[in-house]
C-alpha positions as CSV (number, residue, x, y, z in Angstrom):
1,M,0.5,11.4,2.6
2,P,1.1,11.8,-1.1
3,E,-2.1,11.3,-2.9
4,L,-3.0,10.7,-6.6
5,P,-1.8,14.2,-7.9
6,E,1.4,14.0,-6.0
7,V,2.2,10.5,-7.2
8,E,1.2,11.5,-10.8
9,T,3.5,14.5,-10.5
10,V,6.5,12.2,-9.5
11,R,5.5,9.8,-12.3
12,Q,5.6,12.4,-15.0
13,G,9.0,13.8,-13.6
14,L,10.5,10.3,-13.5
15,N,9.4,9.7,-17.1
16,K,11.3,12.8,-18.1
17,L,14.5,12.2,-16.5
18,T,15.1,8.5,-15.8
19,L,14.1,6.6,-19.0
20,N,16.6,4.6,-21.1
21,Q,19.4,4.8,-18.7
22,E,21.0,1.8,-17.1
23,I,20.7,0.9,-13.6
24,W,24.2,-0.3,-12.8
25,G,24.0,-0.5,-8.9
26,G,22.6,0.8,-5.8
27,D,22.6,0.9,-2.1
28,V,20.0,0.0,0.5
29,L,20.4,2.0,3.6
30,L,17.3,0.7,5.4
31,E,16.6,-3.0,4.8
32,R,12.8,-2.9,5.7
33,T,12.2,-0.5,2.8
34,I,12.5,-3.5,0.6
35,A,9.3,-5.4,0.6
36,H,10.3,-7.9,-2.1
37,P,12.6,-9.9,-2.4
38,L,13.4,-10.4,1.3
39,S,17.1,-9.7,0.6
40,S,18.2,-6.3,-0.4
41,V,21.2,-8.0,-2.3
42,D,18.7,-9.9,-4.4
43,F,16.7,-6.7,-5.0
44,L,19.8,-4.8,-6.3
45,A,20.9,-7.8,-8.3
46,G,17.5,-7.9,-10.0
47,L,17.6,-4.2,-11.0
48,A,21.4,-4.3,-12.1
49,G,21.7,-3.9,-15.9
50,S,18.1,-3.0,-16.4
51,V,16.6,0.2,-18.2
52,I,13.5,1.8,-17.2
53,T,11.3,1.9,-20.3
54,Q,8.2,3.6,-18.7
55,W,6.8,4.7,-15.4
56,H,3.2,3.9,-14.6
57,R,0.8,4.8,-11.8
58,R,-1.9,2.6,-10.2
59,G,-3.8,4.6,-7.5
60,K,-0.9,5.8,-5.3
61,Y,1.6,3.1,-6.5
62,L,4.4,3.8,-8.9
63,L,5.4,1.0,-11.3
64,A,8.5,1.1,-13.4
65,E,8.5,-1.1,-16.3
66,L,12.1,-2.5,-16.9
67,S,13.8,-3.7,-20.1
68,S,14.3,-7.1,-18.5
69,S,10.5,-7.6,-18.3
70,A,10.7,-7.2,-14.6
71,W,9.1,-4.4,-12.7
72,L,10.1,-2.0,-10.0
73,G,7.3,-1.0,-7.6
74,V,7.2,2.0,-5.2
75,H,4.8,3.2,-2.6
76,L,5.6,6.5,-1.0
77,R,3.1,6.1,1.9
78,M,3.3,9.0,4.3
79,T,6.6,10.8,3.7
80,G,8.3,9.1,0.8
81,Q,10.2,11.1,-1.9
82,M,11.8,10.1,-5.2
83,L,14.6,12.5,-5.9
84,W,16.8,12.5,-9.1
85,L,20.1,14.0,-8.1
86,D,23.7,14.2,-8.9
87,S,25.7,11.4,-7.2
88,Q,27.9,13.9,-5.5
89,E,25.0,15.6,-3.8
90,P,25.2,15.0,0.0
91,L,22.9,12.3,1.4
92,Q,19.5,13.6,2.9
93,K,19.2,12.5,6.5
94,H,16.4,10.1,5.7
95,T,17.7,8.4,2.5
96,R,16.7,4.8,2.4
97,V,17.6,3.5,-1.0
98,R,19.9,4.7,-3.8
99,L,19.8,3.5,-7.4
100,F,22.7,4.5,-9.6
101,F,22.3,5.3,-13.3
102,T,24.7,5.8,-16.2
103,S,24.2,6.9,-19.8
104,E,26.1,9.0,-22.3
105,K,24.3,12.1,-21.1
106,T,24.2,11.4,-17.4
107,S,27.1,9.5,-16.1
108,E,26.8,10.3,-12.4
109,K,23.1,10.5,-11.5
110,E,21.1,8.6,-9.0
111,L,17.6,8.1,-7.9
112,R,17.1,8.4,-4.1
113,F,14.1,7.2,-2.0
114,V,14.0,9.4,0.9
115,D,11.4,8.6,3.7
116,Q,11.3,10.2,7.1
117,R,8.6,8.1,8.6
118,T,10.0,4.9,7.0
119,F,6.6,3.5,6.0
120,G,7.4,3.5,2.2
121,K,8.2,0.5,0.3
122,M,9.9,-0.8,-2.8
123,W,9.5,-4.1,-4.7
124,W,11.3,-5.9,-7.4
125,V,9.0,-8.0,-9.4
126,P,10.7,-10.8,-11.5
127,P,10.3,-11.1,-15.2
128,G,7.0,-12.5,-16.5
129,T,5.4,-12.0,-13.1
130,P,2.3,-10.0,-12.8
131,P,3.1,-7.0,-10.5
132,E,-0.2,-7.6,-8.5
133,S,0.9,-11.0,-7.5
134,I,3.8,-9.6,-5.6
135,I,2.4,-6.1,-4.7
136,T,-0.7,-7.4,-3.2
137,G,-2.2,-4.0,-2.4
138,L,-2.8,-3.6,-6.2
139,Q,-5.4,-6.4,-6.1
140,V,-7.8,-4.3,-4.0
141,L,-7.7,-1.0,-5.7
142,G,-10.9,0.5,-7.1
143,P,-11.0,2.2,-10.6
144,D,-8.7,5.1,-11.3
145,P,-10.7,8.3,-11.3
146,F,-9.6,9.1,-14.8
147,S,-10.6,5.8,-16.2
148,T,-13.9,5.0,-17.9
149,A,-14.5,2.5,-15.2
150,F,-15.1,5.4,-12.8
151,S,-18.5,6.2,-14.2
152,V,-21.6,7.8,-12.4
153,E,-23.2,4.3,-12.7
154,Y,-20.3,2.6,-11.0
155,L,-20.2,5.2,-8.2
156,A,-23.9,5.1,-7.5
157,L,-24.0,1.3,-7.4
158,A,-20.9,1.3,-5.1
159,L,-22.3,3.8,-2.7
160,Q,-26.0,2.7,-2.5
161,N,-25.7,0.4,0.4
162,R,-22.9,2.0,2.4
163,R,-24.1,3.2,5.8
164,R,-21.1,5.5,6.5
165,P,-20.2,9.1,5.8
166,I,-19.2,9.9,2.3
167,K,-16.0,11.5,3.4
168,T,-14.9,8.2,5.1
169,A,-15.9,6.2,2.1
170,L,-13.8,8.3,-0.3
171,L,-10.7,7.4,1.6
172,D,-11.4,3.7,0.9
173,Q,-8.9,2.7,-2.0
174,S,-11.2,0.0,-2.9
175,L,-13.9,2.5,-3.9
176,V,-11.8,4.8,-6.0
177,A,-8.0,4.6,-6.2
178,G,-5.8,7.5,-5.2
179,V,-8.1,9.9,-3.4
180,G,-7.1,10.7,0.0
181,N,-7.9,13.3,2.8
182,I,-7.0,16.4,0.7
183,Y,-8.9,15.9,-2.3
184,A,-11.8,14.2,-0.7
185,D,-12.5,17.4,1.2
186,E,-12.0,19.5,-2.0
187,A,-14.2,17.4,-4.1
188,L,-17.1,17.4,-1.5
189,F,-16.9,21.2,-1.3
190,L,-17.1,21.6,-5.1
191,S,-20.0,19.2,-5.3
192,G,-21.8,20.9,-2.3
193,V,-22.1,17.7,-0.3
194,P,-21.6,17.7,3.4
195,P,-18.8,15.3,4.6
196,K,-21.1,13.6,7.1
197,T,-23.8,12.6,4.5
198,L,-24.3,8.8,4.5
199,C,-23.4,7.3,1.2
200,A,-26.8,5.6,1.0
201,D,-28.6,8.9,1.3
202,L,-26.9,10.5,-1.6
203,K,-29.1,11.6,-4.5
204,L,-28.0,10.7,-8.1
205,A,-27.6,14.3,-8.8
206,Q,-25.2,14.7,-5.9
207,I,-23.2,11.6,-7.1
208,E,-22.9,13.1,-10.5
209,R,-21.6,16.3,-9.1
210,L,-19.2,14.5,-6.8
211,R,-17.7,12.3,-9.7
212,G,-17.0,15.4,-11.7
213,A,-15.7,17.3,-8.8
214,I,-13.2,14.4,-7.9
215,I,-11.8,14.5,-11.5
216,Q,-11.8,18.4,-11.4
217,V,-9.7,18.7,-8.3
218,L,-7.3,16.0,-9.1
219,Q,-6.6,17.5,-12.5
220,A,-6.2,20.9,-11.0
221,S,-3.8,19.7,-8.5
222,I,-1.8,17.7,-11.1
223,E,-1.4,21.0,-13.1
224,A,-0.1,22.7,-9.9
225,G,2.4,19.9,-9.3
226,G,0.5,18.6,-6.3
227,T,0.1,19.8,-2.7
228,T,3.0,20.4,-0.2
229,F,1.7,20.9,3.3
230,S,4.6,19.1,5.0
231,N,7.2,17.4,3.1
232,F,6.0,16.4,-0.5
233,L,8.7,17.2,-3.2
234,N,8.7,16.4,-7.0
235,V,11.7,14.5,-8.4
236,Q,13.7,17.7,-8.7
237,G,12.9,18.7,-5.1
238,V,10.3,21.3,-5.9
239,N,7.2,21.9,-3.7
240,G,3.7,21.4,-5.1
241,N,1.6,24.6,-5.4
242,Y,-2.1,23.4,-5.1
243,G,-2.2,24.1,-1.4
244,G,-2.2,27.9,-2.2
245,V,-5.6,27.6,-4.0
246,A,-7.3,25.0,-2.0
247,W,-10.9,25.5,-1.3
248,V,-11.3,24.1,2.2
249,Y,-8.5,21.7,3.1
250,N,-6.2,23.1,5.9
251,R,-8.2,26.2,6.0
252,T,-9.9,26.0,9.4
253,G,-11.4,29.2,10.4
254,V,-10.4,31.1,7.2
255,P,-13.2,32.7,5.2
256,C,-14.8,30.5,2.4
257,R,-13.5,31.5,-1.0
258,V,-17.1,31.5,-2.2
259,C,-19.4,32.9,0.6
260,S,-16.9,34.1,3.2
261,T,-18.3,31.8,6.0
262,P,-15.4,30.4,8.3
263,I,-14.2,27.0,7.2
264,E,-14.9,24.4,9.8
265,R,-13.1,21.1,10.7
266,I,-14.5,18.0,12.3
267,R,-13.1,14.4,12.9
268,L,-14.7,11.5,11.1
269,A,-13.2,8.1,11.6
270,G,-10.1,9.5,13.1
271,R,-9.5,11.8,10.1
272,S,-10.1,15.5,9.7
273,A,-12.7,16.8,7.4
274,H,-12.8,20.5,6.3
275,F,-15.9,22.0,4.9
276,C,-18.0,25.2,4.5
277,P,-21.2,25.0,6.5
278,K,-23.0,27.2,4.2
279,C,-21.8,26.0,0.7
280,Q,-22.2,22.4,1.9
281,G,-25.1,22.9,4.2
């Protein structure tokens, strides 16, 4: 599933390529991709004639601010891709939505939402309506890791009464928005915290290291264009490169980059957790 760095990579690419160009039409190839409004005809009608003025990110959500004062929301979920392509490009097998753009510079471009597993969603939010009133998942998001709200004090308070493993807690989007399986593993390694440590048992020094490590690994992955282990692509169809330098994620049995101890993998709440038994012992 695309996590914060992958979504941020897509956001940056969309801001470079799609702004100030009119959406003149589109095509919805899978109706259930559209979460709001219920009719895909209304969805496309709401977008027609609009210009995207800026793309924003909240956690793993993409939000396009439109010239009409409306919003376009996107959640990639497990396998979603946003691809900026020439209109004559053959359709990818799992193309779900197409948005057609025109401008003086690009008269035959389109933005395609491609989604193999079909869990991804798109929303049109009417003018003057707060996005979170329609995209209700925004209401429960915790602070963004790069925001001032994600402080050591906040994290310590949020974790102090939780009796579950820290790895599981980091996947809770109400605790911190955008962190998922990959970067939770990576941050726990850099902070030297075992994934099974109960939140309530963490010392303040560990929480300080963990907060810094979360920010560090997310920034490193953004600079690498995200992680591609299965099907993540940026808006121009290019793989992310962070996977090649990952500390522990997806490296089961491979020597630790620090101490050469083989990386181990366990299951916590149905999700994998990769760690070094020595560095995180």
